[in-house]
N, C-alpha and C positions, 0 to 999 in steps of 0.2 A: 686547564686544571683548576678545579674549585677550592676556593681557600675556606677553611673551616672558621666560624667566628669564634673569637676570642672569649672564652668565659672565664671568670675568676671564681676560685674556690669559694670566696666569701659572698658572691651572687648567689651560688648554689644553696649555702649554708643558712642564707637569710629566708629561704623557702620553708624551713623547718621552724617548729615553734617549741618552745620549753616551758613547762608548766612548773612553776618553782613551789616546793613544798617548804612554806616558810618555817624556820625554827628546826628543821630535820634534814640536813645536808647529808647527802649518799655519799659523800668523799670527805675524809679528814685527815689531815698531815698529822703525824706524831709531833709532840713538843720537841723543839730544838732549839740550840742558841747559834750553832753554826751548821748549814746545810750540807748535806753529804753530796758528792758527785752526783749520786742517783736522783736525788730531789733537784738539784740544778739542772739536770737532764730534763726532767719534766717541764720546764719553762720553755724549753726548745722545741721539745716533739709532741705537745699536746696539740692535735689539730684544730680543737676549739678554742685554745688560748686561754685555758682555766687557770693556769698555774703562773704566778708573776713573782718576782722578787721584791720584797718591801724595802721602805728606807732604811730599816735597820739590819737588813741583809739576810732576812729569813724568807724562806718560801711558802708562799700563801696560797690557798685554793679558793675560787670562786666557782662553784659548782653549776651556778646557772649558766645555761648554755651547753653543758657537757654533753657529749654526743654517746656516750655510754660505750666507746669504742674498745675500751679494755687496755689502751696503750700504757696508761699509768699503773694498771695492775699487773702488767706483764714486767714492767721495770722495776717495780718495788717488790715484787714476790718474795725475793729471797731476803730482802732488808727488813720488810715488816714495817716500813716507814709510813705506810698509808692504810687507812681503814676505808674499804671501797664495798659498798653493798649497791644493788639494784635499787633506784627509787621505788617508794610505796607506789601501789597500784593507782593509775591515774595520773602520775606526776612523771616528771623527766621529759626526755626529747619526744616529740611528736612529728614524725617525719610525715612531709606532705605527700611523697611519692612513694609510699611503702608502708 
């Protein structure tokens, strides 16, 4: 029986590139003092790891590296806590194999 090589998601993601649009992020979180459960969930489910909890307990987004998968859009669709737009032309994720 042939064993398939173990490939980590991080190794695959490293193949992609992200062109940053300085000063014009395509994802913004609504101001909050205490994050909702929805925002806390983003920290756990974002496949690119763009969401983090800050030291003061707020959820922050670092959209550099965003894969534009839409997970955060779906989670925050009803709450309206996220402003998400596609990056301007020429910016954002640049997939190596596609």
